[in-house]
C-alpha positions as CSV (number, residue, x, y, z in Angstrom):
1,M,105.1,162.0,107.6
2,K,106.1,163.1,111.2
3,K,108.7,165.7,109.8
4,F,105.7,167.3,107.9
5,E,103.5,167.4,110.5
6,N,106.3,169.2,112.8
7,F,106.8,171.6,109.8
8,V,103.2,172.6,109.7
9,Y,102.8,172.7,113.4
10,E,105.7,175.3,113.6
11,I,104.4,177.3,110.9
12,L,100.9,177.5,113.0
13,N,102.8,178.4,116.1
14,T,104.9,181.1,114.4
15,P,103.1,184.3,113.6
16,K,105.8,185.3,111.2
17,K,105.7,182.1,109.1
18,K,101.8,182.4,109.0
19,K,102.2,185.8,107.5
20,M,104.6,184.8,105.1
21,V,102.7,182.0,103.7
22,L,99.7,184.1,103.4
23,L,101.4,186.8,101.7
24,L,103.2,184.5,99.3
25,T,99.8,183.1,98.5
26,A,98.3,186.6,98.0
27,L,101.2,187.5,96.1
28,A,100.9,184.7,93.6
29,F,97.2,185.4,93.1
30,V,97.7,188.9,92.1
31,L,100.5,188.2,89.8
32,A,98.4,185.3,88.4
33,I,95.6,187.7,87.8
34,L,97.8,190.7,86.6
35,M,99.0,188.4,83.7
36,F,95.8,189.0,81.8
37,P,95.8,192.8,81.6
38,T,99.4,192.8,81.0
39,K,99.2,190.2,78.2
40,I,101.8,187.9,79.7
41,V,99.3,185.2,79.4
42,L,96.9,185.4,76.4
43,A,93.4,184.2,76.1
44,K,91.5,182.7,73.1
45,M,88.9,180.7,72.3
46,L,90.9,177.8,70.6
47,P,94.4,177.7,69.4
48,G,95.6,177.1,65.8
49,K,94.9,173.7,64.4
50,S,97.2,171.8,62.4
51,D,95.3,170.3,59.4
52,N,96.5,168.5,55.9
53,T,94.9,171.1,53.9
54,F,94.0,174.9,53.6
55,S,92.7,177.1,50.9
56,L,93.4,180.6,49.5
57,Y,90.8,182.9,48.3
58,V,91.8,185.2,45.6
59,D,89.4,188.3,45.6
60,A,90.2,190.6,42.8
61,P,88.4,193.9,42.3
62,S,85.1,193.9,40.7
63,G,85.4,194.2,36.8
64,T,88.7,192.2,36.8
65,S,89.1,190.0,33.8
66,I,89.3,186.1,34.2
67,E,92.7,186.3,32.5
68,Q,93.9,188.8,35.2
69,T,92.6,186.6,38.0
70,N,94.3,183.5,36.6
71,K,97.5,185.5,36.6
72,I,97.2,186.4,40.3
73,S,96.2,182.7,41.1
74,Q,99.3,181.2,39.2
75,C,101.6,183.8,40.9
76,A,100.4,182.1,44.2
77,I,100.5,178.6,42.8
78,D,104.2,179.0,41.5
79,I,105.2,179.9,45.2
80,L,103.3,177.3,46.7
81,K,104.9,174.6,44.4
82,K,108.1,175.4,46.1
83,E,107.1,174.2,49.4
84,K,108.1,170.5,49.9
85,E,105.2,169.8,52.1
86,V,102.6,170.6,49.4
87,L,101.4,167.4,47.8
88,N,99.2,168.8,45.1
89,I,97.0,172.1,44.4
90,E,93.8,172.5,42.5
91,L,92.6,175.8,41.1
92,F,89.2,176.7,40.8
93,L,88.9,180.0,38.6
94,G,85.9,181.9,38.5
95,Q,84.1,180.0,41.0
96,G,84.1,178.8,44.7
97,I,85.8,175.7,45.9
98,P,83.4,172.7,46.4
99,L,81.8,173.2,50.0
100,D,84.0,172.2,52.7
101,Y,83.9,172.9,56.6
102,A,85.1,176.4,56.5
103,G,83.6,177.3,53.4
104,L,79.8,176.6,54.5
105,V,79.9,179.7,56.4
106,K,82.2,181.8,54.2
107,G,79.9,181.9,51.2
108,S,82.0,180.0,48.7
109,G,79.2,178.3,47.1
110,M,77.6,181.7,46.0
111,K,80.9,182.8,44.3
112,Q,80.6,183.0,40.3
113,S,82.4,185.9,38.8
114,E,85.5,186.4,36.7
115,N,87.2,188.2,39.4
116,V,87.6,185.3,42.1
117,A,89.2,182.1,42.3
118,E,90.1,179.6,45.1
119,I,93.0,177.5,45.4
120,S,92.8,174.2,47.4
121,V,96.2,173.0,48.9
122,N,96.9,169.5,50.2
123,L,99.8,168.9,52.5
124,T,101.7,165.8,53.8
125,D,100.2,164.4,56.9
126,K,100.5,166.5,59.9
127,H,102.2,163.7,61.8
128,E,104.9,163.3,59.2
129,R,106.1,167.1,59.0
130,D,107.5,169.4,62.0
131,E,105.9,172.6,60.8
132,P,102.1,172.9,61.6
133,S,99.7,174.1,58.9
134,Y,99.2,177.4,60.8
135,L,102.8,178.3,61.1
136,M,103.0,177.7,57.3
137,I,100.4,180.0,56.6
138,H,101.9,182.5,58.9
139,R,105.2,182.1,56.9
140,L,103.6,182.2,53.5
141,R,100.9,184.9,54.0
142,P,103.3,187.8,53.8
143,I,105.2,186.5,50.8
144,I,102.2,185.7,48.6
145,Q,100.2,188.7,49.3
146,K,103.6,191.0,48.6
147,E,104.3,189.2,45.3
148,C,100.9,188.6,44.0
149,G,98.8,191.0,45.6
150,N,100.0,193.9,43.4
151,I,99.4,192.2,40.2
152,V,96.0,194.0,40.0
153,K,95.5,196.8,42.6
154,N,93.5,196.2,45.6
155,T,93.4,192.5,45.3
156,S,92.7,190.6,48.4
157,I,94.2,187.2,48.8
158,K,93.1,185.5,52.1
159,F,94.4,182.3,53.7
160,I,91.4,180.0,55.0
161,E,92.1,177.4,57.6
162,Q,89.9,174.4,58.6
163,P,88.5,176.0,62.0
164,A,89.5,174.1,65.5
165,G,85.9,174.9,66.7
166,P,82.6,176.5,65.6
167,P,83.0,177.6,61.9
168,T,82.6,181.3,61.8
169,M,82.8,183.8,58.6
170,A,86.1,185.2,60.2
171,S,87.9,185.6,63.3
172,I,86.7,189.2,63.6
173,V,83.6,190.4,61.8
174,V,82.1,193.9,61.9
175,E,78.3,194.1,60.8
176,V,77.7,197.7,59.5
177,Y,74.1,198.5,59.7
178,G,72.0,201.6,58.4
179,N,69.5,202.9,55.7
180,D,72.0,204.7,53.3
181,N,73.7,202.2,51.1
182,K,76.4,204.8,50.2
183,K,77.0,205.7,53.8
184,I,77.1,202.3,54.8
185,R,79.8,201.3,52.2
186,N,81.7,204.7,53.4
187,I,81.7,203.6,57.0
188,S,83.0,200.0,56.1
189,N,85.8,201.5,54.2
190,E,86.7,203.5,57.0
191,V,86.3,200.5,59.3
192,V,88.6,198.7,56.8
193,N,91.3,201.4,57.0
194,I,91.3,201.1,60.8
195,L,91.6,197.3,60.8
196,S,94.2,197.2,58.2
197,H,96.5,199.5,60.8
198,T,95.4,197.3,63.8
199,E,98.6,194.9,64.9
200,G,97.9,191.2,64.7
201,L,95.0,191.5,62.0
202,V,95.4,190.3,58.4
203,D,93.4,189.6,55.6
204,V,91.0,192.6,56.0
205,D,88.4,192.7,53.3
206,I,84.9,193.8,52.8
207,V,82.2,191.1,52.0
208,G,80.4,192.5,48.9
209,D,81.1,193.9,45.4
210,K,83.5,196.6,44.9
211,I,82.3,199.8,43.1
212,Y,84.1,200.2,39.6
213,Q,83.3,202.0,36.5
214,K,81.9,200.3,33.3
215,Y,80.7,201.1,29.9
216,Q,77.1,200.8,29.4
217,L,75.9,200.5,25.6
218,I,72.8,202.2,24.7
219,P,71.3,201.6,21.3
220,D,70.3,204.8,19.1
221,K,67.0,203.8,17.8
222,E,66.6,206.4,15.5
223,K,70.0,205.5,13.7
224,I,69.2,201.9,13.9
225,A,65.9,202.3,12.1
226,K,67.6,204.5,9.4
227,S,70.4,201.9,8.7
228,G,67.8,199.3,8.1
229,V,69.0,197.1,10.7
230,S,67.1,195.7,13.9
231,V,67.8,195.9,17.5
232,E,67.9,192.1,17.7
233,Q,70.7,192.1,15.2
234,L,72.8,194.5,17.3
235,N,72.2,192.3,20.4
236,N,73.0,189.2,18.6
237,I,76.4,190.3,17.3
238,L,77.4,191.8,20.5
239,Y,76.6,188.5,22.3
240,L,78.3,186.7,19.5
241,A,81.4,188.6,19.8
242,F,81.9,188.7,23.4
243,E,80.0,186.1,25.2
244,G,79.4,183.7,22.5
245,M,76.0,181.9,21.4
246,V,74.3,178.9,19.9
247,V,74.2,179.5,16.1
248,G,73.0,176.1,14.8
249,Q,72.5,172.4,15.6
250,K,74.2,169.4,14.5
251,N,72.6,165.8,14.2
252,N,74.6,162.7,15.2
253,Q,73.2,159.3,15.0
254,D,75.0,158.4,18.2
255,Y,73.0,161.1,20.3
256,S,69.4,161.2,20.5
257,D,69.5,165.0,21.0
258,Q,70.7,167.6,18.8
259,I,74.3,168.9,19.4
260,P,74.6,172.9,19.7
261,I,77.1,174.6,17.6
262,F,78.5,177.6,20.0
263,L,80.5,180.4,18.0
264,S,82.3,183.2,19.6
265,L,85.3,185.2,18.8
266,D,88.8,184.2,20.1
267,K,90.4,185.5,23.1
268,D,92.8,188.0,21.0
269,S,89.7,189.0,19.0
270,K,87.2,190.2,21.9
271,S,90.1,191.3,24.3
272,I,90.6,195.2,24.7
273,A,94.1,196.4,25.4
274,S,92.8,199.2,27.6
275,S,89.6,200.2,29.4
276,S,89.8,203.7,27.8
277,E,86.8,204.8,25.7
278,D,88.6,205.2,22.4
279,E,89.8,201.6,22.8
280,V,86.1,200.3,23.3
281,M,84.9,202.4,20.4
282,S,87.9,201.1,18.2
283,K,86.7,197.5,19.1
284,L,83.1,198.1,18.2
285,S,84.1,199.8,14.8
286,S,85.6,196.4,13.9
287,L,82.0,194.8,14.3
288,N,79.7,195.2,11.2
289,L,76.1,194.6,10.6
290,M,74.6,193.9,7.2
291,N,71.4,195.7,6.3
292,Q,68.7,194.6,3.8
293,M,70.6,196.6,1.2
294,G,73.7,194.5,1.8
295,M,75.5,197.6,3.0
296,Q,78.0,197.1,6.1
297,I,77.2,199.2,9.0
298,P,79.7,199.8,12.0
299,V,78.2,199.1,15.4
300,S,79.9,202.0,16.9
301,E,77.6,203.9,14.7
302,L,74.5,202.4,16.2
303,V,75.3,202.7,20.0
304,T,76.2,205.5,22.5
305,L,78.9,204.7,25.0
306,K,78.4,205.7,28.5
307,K,80.6,205.3,31.7
308,V,78.6,204.2,34.7
309,E,78.8,202.8,38.2
310,N,78.4,199.1,38.6
311,N,75.2,198.0,40.8
312,P,76.5,196.3,43.9
313,V,74.5,193.7,45.6
314,I,72.6,194.8,48.6
315,M,73.2,192.5,51.6
316,H,70.4,192.3,54.4
317,K,70.2,190.7,57.9
318,D,66.9,190.4,59.7
319,L,65.6,192.7,57.0
320,N,68.1,195.5,57.9
321,K,70.5,196.7,55.4
322,M,74.2,195.7,56.3
323,M,77.6,194.9,55.2
324,N,80.3,192.9,56.5
325,V,84.0,193.8,57.0
326,V,86.0,190.6,58.0
327,A,89.4,190.3,59.4
328,E,91.6,187.3,60.5
329,T,94.3,187.3,63.4
330,D,97.6,186.2,62.7
331,M,99.1,184.2,65.8
332,V,97.3,186.2,68.1
333,S,93.9,186.2,70.2
334,Q,90.8,187.9,68.7
335,V,90.1,189.9,72.0
336,Y,93.0,192.3,72.1
337,P,92.9,193.6,68.5
338,L,89.3,194.1,68.9
339,L,89.8,196.1,72.0
340,D,92.5,198.1,70.4
341,A,90.4,198.6,67.1
342,R,87.4,199.4,69.0
343,D,89.2,202.2,70.7
344,K,90.3,203.6,67.3
345,M,86.9,203.5,65.9
346,I,85.5,205.4,68.8
347,E,88.1,208.2,68.4
348,Y,87.8,208.4,64.7
349,F,84.1,208.3,64.4
350,S,83.6,210.8,67.2
351,K,84.6,213.4,64.8
352,Q,81.6,213.1,62.7
353,Y,79.1,211.0,64.6
354,E,78.0,210.7,68.4
355,V,79.4,207.4,69.5
356,T,77.8,205.5,72.3
357,K,78.4,202.2,73.6
358,V,75.8,199.3,74.4
359,P,75.3,199.3,78.1
360,G,75.7,196.5,80.6
361,M,77.2,193.1,80.0
362,S,75.1,192.0,77.1
363,T,75.8,189.9,74.3
364,Y,76.4,192.9,72.2
365,M,78.4,194.7,75.0
366,F,81.3,196.0,72.3
367,D,78.9,197.3,69.9
368,L,78.9,200.9,68.8
369,N,76.0,203.3,68.0
370,L,76.6,206.0,65.5
371,K,74.6,209.0,65.2
372,D,75.5,211.6,62.4
373,K,75.9,214.9,64.3
374,K,74.3,217.1,61.0
375,T,71.6,214.8,59.8
376,G,70.8,212.6,62.7
377,E,71.1,209.3,60.9
378,E,71.9,206.3,63.0
379,Y,74.2,203.5,62.2
380,L,75.1,200.4,64.3
381,L,78.7,198.6,64.4
382,R,78.1,195.1,65.6
383,W,81.1,192.9,66.4
384,D,80.6,189.1,65.4
385,G,82.8,186.1,64.2
386,E,85.1,183.9,66.4
387,M,85.8,187.0,68.6
388,K,82.2,186.9,69.7
389,V,82.0,183.2,70.2
390,T,85.1,183.5,72.4
391,L,83.6,186.2,74.6
392,D,80.4,184.1,74.7
393,T,82.4,181.1,75.7
394,F,84.1,182.7,78.2
395,R,81.1,184.6,79.5
396,D,79.1,181.1,79.6
397,L,82.2,179.4,81.2
398,G,82.5,182.1,83.6
399,G,78.8,181.9,84.5
400,A,79.1,178.1,85.1
401,F,82.2,178.8,87.4
402,I,80.1,181.2,89.5
403,A,77.3,178.8,89.6
404,A,79.8,176.0,90.8
405,L,81.2,178.3,93.3
406,V,77.7,179.0,94.6
407,L,76.4,175.6,94.7
408,I,79.5,174.2,96.4
409,F,79.3,177.0,99.0
410,L,75.7,176.3,99.7
411,L,76.4,172.3,100.1
412,L,79.3,173.2,102.4
413,V,76.9,175.6,104.4
414,I,74.3,172.9,104.8
415,Y,76.9,169.9,105.7
416,Y,79.1,172.4,108.3
417,K,76.4,174.8,109.1
418,S,79.2,177.4,109.3
419,F,79.8,180.2,106.6
420,A,83.3,180.5,107.8
421,L,84.2,176.8,107.0
422,S,82.5,176.9,104.0
423,G,84.5,180.2,103.0
424,I,87.6,178.4,103.8
425,V,86.9,175.3,101.3
426,L,85.7,177.8,98.6
427,L,88.8,180.0,98.9
428,G,91.0,177.2,98.7
429,S,89.3,175.9,95.6
430,F,89.3,179.1,93.9
431,L,93.3,179.5,94.6
432,S,94.0,176.8,92.1
433,I,93.8,179.4,89.7
434,I,97.4,180.4,90.5
435,G,98.6,177.1,89.2
436,V,96.4,177.2,86.1
437,V,97.8,180.5,84.8
438,F,101.4,179.9,85.9
439,G,101.3,176.5,84.2
440,H,100.1,178.4,80.9
441,L,103.1,180.8,81.4
442,V,105.5,177.9,81.6
443,A,104.1,176.1,78.7
444,D,104.2,179.4,76.5
445,I,107.8,179.7,77.6
446,V,108.8,176.3,76.4
447,T,106.6,175.9,73.1
448,T,107.5,177.4,69.7
449,D,104.4,179.3,69.2
450,T,102.0,181.1,71.7
451,F,100.2,178.8,74.0
452,F,97.0,180.4,75.0
453,L,94.3,180.1,77.8
454,T,91.6,178.7,75.9
455,A,88.0,177.6,76.7
456,T,89.3,174.0,77.3
457,S,91.5,175.5,80.1
458,L,88.6,176.9,81.6
459,I,86.9,173.8,81.7
460,G,89.8,172.3,83.4
461,F,89.6,174.9,85.9
462,I,86.0,174.3,86.8
463,A,86.7,170.6,87.1
464,L,89.6,171.6,89.5
465,M,87.0,173.0,91.8
466,G,85.8,169.7,92.7
467,I,89.5,168.1,93.4
468,S,90.4,171.1,95.7
469,S,87.4,171.1,97.6
470,R,87.9,167.4,98.2
471,N,91.2,168.2,99.7
472,S,90.1,170.8,102.1
473,L,87.1,168.9,103.3
474,L,89.6,165.9,104.0
475,L,91.8,168.1,106.4
476,I,88.7,169.8,108.2
477,D,86.7,166.7,108.7
478,F,89.8,164.7,110.1
479,A,91.0,167.6,112.1
480,K,87.6,168.0,113.6
481,S,87.4,164.2,114.4
482,L,90.8,164.6,116.2
483,M,89.6,167.4,118.3
484,V,86.2,166.0,119.4
485,C,87.0,162.4,119.5
486,H,90.3,162.5,121.0
487,G,90.7,166.1,122.7
488,I,93.8,166.9,120.7
489,P,94.6,170.6,120.7
490,K,93.5,172.6,117.8
491,R,96.8,173.4,116.1
492,R,98.3,169.8,116.5
493,A,95.2,168.4,115.2
494,I,95.5,170.6,112.2
495,A,99.2,169.3,111.6
496,I,98.3,165.7,112.1
497,A,95.4,166.2,109.6
498,A,97.8,167.7,107.1
499,A,100.4,165.0,107.5
500,T,97.8,162.3,107.6
501,R,96.0,163.0,104.6
502,A,99.2,164.5,102.5
503,K,99.7,161.0,101.0
504,P,96.4,160.6,99.6
505,I,96.2,164.0,98.5
506,A,99.6,163.7,96.6
507,L,98.3,160.3,95.1
508,T,95.5,161.7,93.9
509,A,97.4,164.6,92.4
510,I,100.0,162.4,90.8
511,A,97.1,160.2,89.0
512,I,95.4,163.5,87.7
513,I,98.9,164.7,86.6
514,L,99.8,161.4,84.7
515,G,96.3,161.2,83.3
516,S,96.3,164.9,82.0
517,A,99.7,164.5,80.6
518,L,98.5,162.8,77.3
519,L,96.3,165.8,76.9
520,A,98.9,168.4,77.3
521,S,100.5,167.9,73.9
522,D,97.1,168.1,72.2
523,P,96.7,171.1,69.9
524,I,93.0,171.6,71.0
525,F,92.9,170.1,74.4
526,G,96.3,171.0,75.6
527,G,95.0,174.1,77.7
528,L,92.7,171.3,79.7
529,G,95.7,169.1,80.3
530,V,98.2,172.0,81.5
531,A,95.0,173.6,83.6
532,L,94.5,170.1,85.4
533,I,98.4,169.3,85.8
534,S,99.5,172.9,87.1
535,G,96.2,173.4,88.7
536,T,96.5,170.3,90.5
537,V,99.9,171.1,91.8
538,A,98.9,174.3,93.0
539,A,95.9,172.7,94.8
540,V,98.3,170.5,96.8
541,F,100.3,173.1,98.2
542,V,97.2,175.4,98.9
543,S,95.5,172.5,100.6
544,L,98.5,171.6,102.7
545,L,100.0,174.8,103.7
546,F,97.4,177.9,103.2
547,I,94.3,176.2,104.2
548,P,95.9,174.8,107.6
549,I,96.5,178.7,108.4
550,L,93.0,179.5,107.8
551,M,91.6,176.5,109.8
552,D,93.9,177.9,112.7
553,N,92.7,181.4,112.4
554,S,89.1,180.3,112.3
555,K,86.9,180.3,115.3
556,A,84.4,178.0,113.6
557,M,87.3,175.4,114.1
558,D,87.1,175.5,117.9
559,F,85.5,172.3,118.5
560,K,85.3,171.1,122.1
561,P,86.0,167.5,123.0
562,E,82.9,165.1,123.5
563,A,81.9,161.6,123.4
564,C,81.9,159.9,119.9
565,E,78.8,158.6,118.6
566,T,80.2,154.9,118.1
567,E,83.4,153.0,118.7
568,E,83.6,152.3,114.9
569,N,84.0,156.2,114.6
570,I,86.6,156.2,117.0
571,S,88.8,153.4,115.6
572,I,88.2,155.0,111.9
573,T,90.0,158.3,113.4
574,K,92.8,156.4,114.9
């Protein structure tokens, strides 16, 4: 270690070399910080999770028949059947899939209509295939949406993965609040249009019923009375023809209860070729009612056909009317598309509304308030989903990191009774972020998909604070002991301390690196492993090269020789 001691001592005695080390460290720190705004290293709550199952949600426009929904679903199934990694597929037509981890918060259990379907896909075990499930979805999404999404116009086909972390409705959710239902829907449609043209966002949709045209049959009571039939007869034949109804009971000795006899027209008889008014009236003309005189009366003579809009479900949250717009991210973080889409929304809505941002650093700091310039009506765009969980998590972890810094600083001030020495230890600990960021850059280069800086990465960075602080404390205490007890000059004492403590510091670092190597390949905790490995490497260099320079420049390290308290302490320093 004598060579390393001389190496450190030479740096301390050469002003140019000291400046070079300081400049290189400062440059590395600046480059590490700049990797975030330049998107060289991307941040995300959690990376994609490879699982053995995923689902497809088929959401056709409201009013779509069950036959059309089935046609869309079968198209998707035919494409999935070609994948060798797909073990089995199950279709739930007209209903949601039995509740799973993802469906608990996505409203699957509430689906019960002809325009929806869910497809459950089971894959081979993730340890036996090369392609993770999230990369398979990334590959299949554009194919299925292109070939099957246009069978019925405005059909939404969404791919749902089991979440790697807290389950949310979607990666990005925009909640539109207001008092005018029609205006809320219009704003939601405009938000959908903006999100659809934002790079990185897929599966954009409105959670709620779509507006569509339908026919309302209005009974003509006067004609019904003159025809000698009743309204009940009219209702019964319509239900019998198109929905089906119980017309009798059957008794069986093997069953204690009566068996209902259900009657309905076959599919060809009750289907309508088109949605035109003439086609509907033609179908009604084929249905006849018999009056008391035995005459056949066509149903079309007893009703009036009126084209009306459907009545969509009105959604509320916290007693306020609202509508959700959802979007998923495709192999990117949620934060960057959010910022892009938010800027577009501010520019677009500023034409008609007074747009104001929520001030401060609150939980809803990205929300937008809209005030109509003409009517003065106010609306709120509130951001939610996994994106908000990401921001809240990073905010909380950032707060924990700051709290750790403050507590460490206060403890060091109490111990050293010096703000300067405490600041040196703290700065050395903070600079481990250089290794964390560059480690994620290297991991992103060597891996096939994007390696994100995740919440687990920040946990690793916070854990590094204690390790880095320990390294600096070892150097300062040992150098102080050499100067006080042995009268060794300041720079030589710092060099001896660095050389002597280099071995235990390196051994500790190797133990951490080997222990974290198993985590580095984990899809969820990979960020934690990489942060610990690369951050520890950076902490070693900072402790052995950068910290000695700060110690040399600090007047707080000018300790004068004095008698040590006991002979035991002297022997320990030797």
